[in-house]
N, C-alpha and C positions, 0 to 999 in steps of 0.2 A: 751293448748289451740291455736289458731293460731296465730301469727305476728299480731300485731295491723295495721291498714290503712296508708299507707304513701301516697297513692293515685294519682296516674291517670287515667282518663278514657279520652275513644275519643281522647291518646293521648294530652287531654286538661289537667292541672294539677286542684285537685278537693283542695280547700284551708279548709284546717283543723282548730281548735281551737288551737291546738300546735305540735308541732314536734310530729311523732309519731301519731296523730289523737285522743288523750286524751285531754281532755278540763280540763281548771281550774274551780274550783268551782264556781257555780254562787250564790248568797246568796241574800237576799229578794229584794234586786232591780229590779230581774222577775217581785215583784208582786205589782200592782196599790193596796196598803195595806194599805188604811186609816182607813182600821177598827182598826191598832195597832195605833191610836190614831195620826195620819198626815194626819188630814182634808183639811189642806193647798191647796197640792194639787187639789180638787174635787173641781170641777164649781159650781159656786151657783147655787139652782136653782135644784139642782140634788134630794135633798126630797122632790119635790114639787109635791101634790095631791096626799097630806097627808087630812085624812077623815076631819073634821068638828071639833075645839076643838082644831088642832093641833096633835092630840096623834100618835108618828110614830109607825103602826101595824108592823115594821122592824126591826127585830136587824141585826148587821154584824155579817157574815159566818166567824169562828174563820182562822186563817191561816195553812193551812196546810204545807208538806214537798213543799219543793222550787227544782229546777236542781239540778242536780248534776254530770250529763253529757250530753251535749249537743251539736251538728254541723251542719252546713248548709252542702248542696250537690249543686251545682252550675255551668253553664259552659258559657263561653262567648258568644258562639256560638245557647245558644240552651233556651229552656223555662223547667224546671223542675217542675212536679207535684208531691206531695207528693200522696200518695198511701195508701193502707189499713192496717195497720199493726195489727199484733198479737202477742201474748205471748206462749212464748214456756214452758215446765215445768221443767226449769232449772234456774231460774232467770233469762233468758233473754226475745229476744223479735227477730222478724225477721220485716225488713223493706225494702218493694219494693218501687224503683222511677222509674220516668221515666223520658228520658231525651228528649225531643221530636224538631229537627230542622226544616227545611225546608222541608229536604228531606228524612227525617232518623228518627226512632223514637227509640229508646232502654231499656229494664227493666233492670237494677238494684238491686239484693234482698243485704241484709249485714243482718248480726248476732250484735244485739247490748246485750253491756249487762251494769250493772250499772256505769263502769268504763272505758271500751274499746269496739270498735267495730271491726268485723270480716266482710271482705270485700270477699262474693260470687262471683264477678264476675259481667261479661256481659250478665246477663241470656237468653234473649231472646231478640231481636232484627225484625224491619221490613225497609222494603226498599221500596223509592219508583218507582213503576212500569206503564206505559204508561199513564207520563204524573201526574202521583198522589204528593202530596204536602200537609204537616205537617197532620202526619197519626195520625189518633186516636190511643190510644192504653192506657189498661185500667189495675191495676194489686189487685189483691185482696188476701192477705194469710191466712190462718189456719195453726193452727199445732195437729195433731190428741198426743192422749193419748200417744203414742210411739216414740213419739217425730218427726214425718216423717214430713216435710216442705211440703204444699200444696199451689199451686199457683193459681190462674184462673181469665183469662180478655180477653179483646175484643182487637182485631186488624181490623183497619178502611181499606174500599173499596182502591185500584189501590196502592194494596202493597202487594210484599213477604213476607209475615208474617210466621218470620223462615222457617220453609219447605214449606206452605201454599203459594199460589199464591192466590191473590184475584182480581177478575177483579173488572171493573165498576157497581156500588151499590151490592156491594156484603161484608158484614159485618158478621165475623166470629169470633169465641168464641176459648180458648185454657185453657187447663188444664195440669199442668206438675210436678212435684217432686224433691226438691233437697236434694242431698245426703248430708248432714252437715256432715258425718265422716270424708270427707275430704279437713274438712278446708277451706285454699283459692286454693282448687284443686275442691271443691265441684261444683258438676256436676247436669247437667239436665237431668231427666229422664221421665220414661213414658209419653212422650207427649201425651196428647189426643185432637186433633181438633174437635171442636166444627161447623156444617157447613161449610160455609166456600168456598162450591162447587160449587154452583150457584147461580143467582140471588136472594137473600133475606136477612136476618139478624139474628142473633146468637149472643147474648150479654151474658158477662156473668158478674153481679153487683153485687154479693155477694156469699160467699164461706162459711162453716161449717164443722164442722167433728163433729163425734159421737163418744161415747165411746168403738166401736169395731175398729175403724179406717178409715169409711165409709167418703165420701166425697160427700156433697150438695150446688151443686148450684141454684143460681136465676137468672132470664134474661128477655129478650123476642126474641121472634122468630117471624121469617115471611116467608113463601115458603117451597118449601123441604129442609129440613134440615135433617142434620144425626150429629147422636151423640153415634159416635161410631158404633157399629152394629146397632144399635138403629134408627129409621126413625120416625122424627113427619112432618107433613105437616099444614101449616094453610095458609088459603091465607089473612087475617088481622094480625098483628103486635098482639101479643095475650102474656099474662106471660107466664114461665114455671116454675117449680122444677124439677130436676133432681139426682136423687141419683146415686154413683159409688161406688164401692168397695175399698178396699185400695191398690188396684193395679190398680186404673183409669178404671177397665170396668164396663160398664155402668150399670146399673140392672133396673130402668125404666126411665122414663121422662114421665112429667103431663102435658098438656095446665090445669090454672088452671082460664084461661079468657073466660073459654068457657061458666062457670057457668054466668056469669055475675056480677058476686063479685069482679073483679078483675081485674083492665085494667095495671097497674106496680107496679112492685116487685124488693125491692131495699138490701134486708136484708133477712137471715136465721137464725136461732140457731136450735140446736137440745136440747131439754131437759135431764135430768139424767133419766127420765123415756121414753126417744128413740120420744115421741114427736116432732114434725118436727113444727115449729113455722115460719113464711114468712112474711113480710113487706111491705106495699107498697102504693099504689094509690087507691081507691076504683073506678067502672065503671058508678058505679051513683051517683042523688044527687051532680051534680058539682065536684064529685072525693076525697069523705072524705078519712081520712087515717084511714087504713083498716091492721090487723093483721088475720094471718089464720091460721089453723094447719091441719097438716095431719098425717097419721098413718104411719109406716116403708113402706108399701106398694106402696106409696104414693096416699094413700081413701082422699079426701078431707072431713074432720068432721066439720069443722064451718071456718065462714068469719065473723068479726065481726069490725061494725062500731068505732073507737073509741075518733070520737068526731063529731058534727053537723056541723062543716065548714069544707074549701076546706082544705088537706093541705095532709101531704102523712107519712107515716115512715119513716124513714132516721137511724133507728139504730135498735137492737136485743140485748139483753142480756138474759143470762138464769141467776139465782140464786133461791137457793133454790130448792122449787117448785113452782117458779112465773119465769115467764116469763117478761122483763121489756124491754117498747119501747122509743126512743126519736120519737115528731113527732114535725114536724114543720108546721108550719102554710102556708097557700100560699099568707094573708095579713099579712104580718107581721109588728108590732110595726113600725114605720116610722122612718127611723135615722137621716133625716134631720128636726126633730119637735125638737124645746128647749123648754124644756126637749121631752124628748121621752115618748110619752105617754103607761101608765103603763099596756095598756092592753096585754093577753099574747100574743105570737109570738109563743110560743110551747108549748109541758107537756113534762113529765114522767110519763108515766101510766106502771103500775105493774097490770097482772090477772095471774088466773089459766088458767089451762089444761082445765078447760071447759067453758073458755071465759069471766069469771066472774073478772071486773076489784075491785082489791080491794082495793090501792091507786092511787091519781094522783098528780099532782105536775105540776101549773100555770109555766112558764121562760117568763119574759119580753124579754130577748137574742132569738139568734136562735140555736135551738140545731142541730148539727152536726153530734154527734157522742155519743156511749154509747160501754161500759163495764160491766161484774158484773161475781160474783162470790157469793158462798155463802154467805160470809161477806160483801161485802158492795159492791154499783154501784156507776159508776163514769161517767157521762154525760159531753160531751164538748159542749163547747156554742161560736159563735161568739157573738162580741155585739158591739156594737158605744154609749156606755151608760149605768151607772151603769145598773146591772142585779137584778132583781127580783125573786126568785124562791122560790115559797109557798110563808112563812115568813121569808127567810134569803134573805140579802143583799151583792151584791158585789159592793163595789163604785171602780169607772173607769171613766177615763176621756170621753168626749162627743165627741173630734172635732179628736180623732183618733179611730180604730179597734183594739180589744183588743181580746184574746183569754181567756176564761176559762175551768177550770175544776174542778167539786163538787163532793165530795163525798156522798153517802146517804149508808143510814142504810137499811137491808131487810125491813123494813116495810116505809122507806119514809123520816126518819131524815135524819136531815141535821148535816154531821161530818167536813166536812173544805173545803176548795177552795185554788184552786193557780192562778195567773191570770198574761199575760201578757201581755202588751199594745207597742205597736207601735210607732215608733217616728218621722213617717208622716202618710199623709192621704192614704197612696199606701196600696194593695193589703194586707191583713195577716190574714189567715183563717186557719182552722183547721180542718184539713179532717179524721185522725184517731184517738181513745182513745184506749188502749189494756192495760189490766188489767193484774200480774202477778197474779200468786197461792201465793205468799209471801206478794202481798197488793203493789208491786212494779207498778210503772204506768207509760208508756211511753203516747206524747202527738208528736202529727207530722202533718205537714200542710205545707201550701207554703205562701211565703210572697216573694215581691217587695221592702220592707223595710226590710234586713236583718241585722241592725242594732239597733232593735226595743230589741234584748236579752242584748245589752250591751256585748256582748259575743269577746274573741278576735278575731282579722284576720277575720272576718265575710266574705263572700263570695260578691264580690263589682263585678261590671259591669255586671251583667246579669239580663236577661227581668223578672227574675221568679226563686227562687230560692226554696226548698227542705228545711226542717227540723225536725229535731225529737228533744227533751226533757224529760229524765230521770227523776222523781219524787224521793225524798227520803230527810232521815232525814242526812246533814253529821255527823253526830255525834251518827248514830249509832239511835237515837229515837228521838219520838216528845217529 
């Protein structure tokens, strides 16, 4: 394995947890774990809203694995964004982050193992042109069954995005692959630019792979846009789904907004049966959360509203023969309330290939990410108060933000939780959850409160830092 990260990015030192980039172990101090009997740290009134008679219908969710390896990423002159991470098939995770300065944005990628970090380097960059500033850049990672790392994202206007220049009003997408065999010398190859040539927009907002190594992306487009040798045109902003070969040769691009069922797409997953499931926001009835399915040729099979309230699907996973969706409501529980009303802010919903919903769980926190395999589903939640999920409860302080990961059985039963609370009211948010084949879990996100984890040598003096945390059992088992 390549040497561990010691780190310089853009000439500025990235502060890791310990020399060589390896963390010290983090114990249960990561978790606001009042379920273990420490109720003294929980604000009074958090169990308010009990039914008449005072019978508590909720039970505290058991503590699961805690962080065994964690790091922050940050620079004094930039805002750092956590992006969509992905699990590989060898016990590790691919973690992209974006550093944004007033005139430059850069996407870096790392391979994260349960005990160390391999730095791939400065993979994709954008510099301002024609007076551009604060260049938008996103990145989403996926790893196929052959171990090939695929990354897709969006690069904003008034910028030279790697080798393609975007003028005013031009936003384009990109796709590339990383040659993981070269360790620290890993290189970007098979770069494909989506749109970005003329006025208009192409975004890449989600990415997935199938068993053959083909790559699927979802996003939005407007104008006359090129996807390699394919051209797509829309006079209005519309959601699309595209399929590429394992070498990123475009196979097809489908406008899925013309039928009126969808207005935005944020996520995509491909089932073991080849069914392509996408999720986002519907076009009717105030924008309800919608999932839709396509066949391998891009034909739309069905689209289904998941709830009768405004919201969106923020993440998708595949478990056995089911898709699972994280759904966020547009009008979530108000964290300013004291205590926060237990009305759901979101849901986890599971369904089959014919759009039949098999089970769902309401959530009082705000779901932000989801990952699944045949054994379990991990849902990531942002919260400002105790979280209720189904009949389970995660006790949290009400004066600072927290992030929560909850593991679910294939039938929706609750397995375990882990949670981390910030030490101030500054931004602290979960952006991605990744689930390894052997049950390892990685959380990643963004924080303006890097001391939240009580880690050694946190990044300080940064406008915003990114973080990751690999969950595990320090003694090798529960």
